[in-house]
C-alpha positions, 0 to 999 in steps of 0.5 A: 441126359440134358434136355431142353423142351420148348412149348408154346408155339403155334399159329397167331395173327399179326399183332398177336402174342405168344409165350414160349416156354423151355423147361430144362433138365439134366444140368445145373440150370440156375448157373447158366445163361439161357437164350432163344434163337430162331430159324426161318425157312431158308435162312440161318439160325439167328439170335433173338434174346438171352439172359444170364444166370440171374435174369438181371442181364438181358440181350435182345436182337434189334428186330424184336427189341420192344416187342419181346421179353425173356425171363426165367424161373430158376425154381422151375428150371424154365426160361420164357419168351413173351412175344407181343405185336407179332409180325409175319417176319417172326415166323420161324422155328424157335429154339431154346439154347442153354449152357452159356457162361453168361448169356450172350448173342453167339450160337457157339456160346451155347452148349445145349439146344432144344428141338424147336417149336414152330411160330407162325404169324399170319397176315 
């Protein structure tokens, strides 16, 4: 059974930082691209960041570029999202996505999804 379990969300003030984690199980984590998406109330789920199986190739949405770093630890089957200089517009539920052939930007590329973790940024 495939599982993606996110953690690390919470309430933070503008300019603060959070580190999200996603622990994967039930599939061969080390061969797949992974990603993070987010969904704010009343909006579509949108791409945030992704990386390929090795972590050497990364992609970022323009809205977070320079403030966010995605990384992975294949020994621990875990992908991370370090978020700094947080803004109110970063408030959303953040979803871990897995099972991509290469770690792109499209939702359709990812086979597996977590339940999400709430990130709230107060001004």
